[in-house]
C-alpha positions as CSV (number, residue, x, y, z in Angstrom):
1,M,85.1,-49.0,40.0
2,T,87.4,-48.8,37.1
3,D,90.1,-46.1,37.1
4,L,89.6,-43.0,35.0
5,K,93.0,-43.3,33.4
6,E,92.3,-46.9,32.3
7,I,89.1,-46.1,30.7
8,H,90.6,-43.1,29.0
9,T,93.6,-45.2,27.6
10,R,91.1,-48.0,26.4
11,M,89.2,-45.1,24.6
12,R,92.2,-43.8,23.0
13,V,93.3,-47.3,21.7
14,K,89.8,-47.9,20.2
15,K,89.8,-44.3,18.7
16,D,93.2,-45.1,17.1
17,E,91.9,-48.5,15.7
18,K,88.9,-46.8,14.3
19,K,91.1,-44.1,12.7
20,K,93.1,-46.9,10.9
21,L,90.1,-48.7,9.5
22,S,88.6,-45.4,8.3
23,G,91.8,-44.7,6.4
24,I,91.5,-48.2,4.8
25,F,88.0,-47.3,3.7
26,R,89.0,-43.9,2.5
27,D,91.8,-45.4,0.3
28,V,89.5,-48.0,-1.3
29,F,86.9,-45.3,-2.0
30,D,89.6,-43.1,-3.5
31,Q,90.7,-45.9,-5.8
32,S,87.1,-46.7,-7.0
33,K,86.3,-45.2,-10.4
34,P,82.5,-45.5,-10.2
35,Y,82.5,-44.1,-6.7
36,Q,84.6,-41.1,-7.8
37,E,82.2,-40.4,-10.8
38,V,79.3,-40.4,-8.4
39,L,81.1,-38.1,-6.1
40,E,81.6,-35.6,-9.1
41,K,77.9,-35.7,-10.0
42,L,77.0,-35.2,-6.3
43,K,79.3,-32.2,-6.1
44,E,77.6,-30.6,-9.2
45,L,74.3,-31.3,-7.7
46,K,75.2,-29.8,-4.4
47,A,76.5,-26.7,-6.1
48,K,73.2,-26.4,-7.9
49,K,71.1,-27.0,-4.8
50,I,73.3,-24.2,-2.9
51,Q,72.6,-21.7,-5.9
52,L,68.7,-22.5,-5.8
53,E,68.8,-22.0,-1.9
54,H,70.5,-18.6,-2.2
55,E,67.9,-17.6,-4.8
56,I,65.0,-18.6,-2.7
57,R,66.5,-17.1,0.5
58,S,67.0,-13.7,-1.1
59,D,63.3,-13.8,-2.1
60,L,62.5,-14.3,1.7
61,K,65.2,-11.8,3.2
62,S,63.0,-10.6,6.1
63,E,62.0,-14.2,7.1
64,M,65.7,-15.2,7.1
65,E,66.5,-12.3,9.2
66,Q,63.7,-13.1,11.7
67,M,64.9,-16.8,11.8
68,D,68.5,-15.8,12.4
69,R,67.2,-13.6,15.5
70,L,65.1,-16.4,16.7
71,K,68.1,-18.9,16.6
72,L,70.3,-16.3,18.5
73,D,67.5,-16.0,21.1
74,L,67.2,-19.7,21.5
75,Q,70.8,-20.1,22.1
76,S,71.0,-17.4,24.7
77,D,67.8,-18.8,26.4
78,A,69.5,-22.3,26.4
79,V,72.6,-20.9,28.2
80,L,70.4,-19.1,30.6
81,L,68.4,-22.2,31.5
82,S,71.5,-24.2,31.9
83,D,72.9,-21.6,34.3
84,A,69.7,-21.3,36.1
85,A,69.4,-25.1,36.5
86,L,73.0,-25.4,37.6
87,T,72.5,-22.7,40.1
88,K,69.5,-24.6,41.6
89,L,71.3,-27.9,41.7
90,M,74.2,-26.3,43.5
91,K,71.8,-24.9,46.1
92,G,70.5,-28.4,46.6
93,E,67.2,-27.8,45.1
94,T,65.2,-30.3,42.8
95,V,65.7,-29.5,39.2
96,E,62.8,-30.2,37.1
97,I,60.6,-28.6,34.4
98,T,57.0,-29.5,33.8
99,D,55.4,-28.2,30.4
100,E,51.9,-27.1,29.7
101,N,51.0,-30.8,28.9
102,D,52.3,-32.1,32.3
103,V,55.3,-33.6,30.6
104,K,58.3,-33.5,33.1
105,Y,61.8,-32.7,31.9
106,E,64.9,-33.5,34.0
107,P,68.4,-32.1,33.3
108,V,71.0,-34.0,31.7
109,F,74.7,-33.1,32.8
110,K,77.6,-34.3,30.7
111,V,81.2,-34.2,31.5
112,T,84.0,-34.3,28.8
113,F,87.7,-34.1,29.0
114,K,89.9,-32.0,26.7
115,K,93.6,-31.8,26.3
116,A,95.1,-29.4,28.8
117,Q,97.2,-26.4,27.4
């Protein structure tokens, strides 16, 4: 099995290489006049789109509030589901959900690393 540090180092080298290539592309795009003109038109259209969305949302204020409440409820239920699944797993129980259509769902656990403070 490959060492964690070796994999991490390899990933950092590839991320650095990807960052350099992205910089090259960004420089070429910045120097392209047709590309910059399209960006400007796009910026204007995005501003108009946002204005229209605000107008429409103001007409549907109660629906927007309901959607915001549902979004918060879904987020808190997702955390609750995750906590319950992790608790069952720690107890050695099988973690699986079957919905009303007999479709089975299994949990997916993900480990990420962040720089220590």
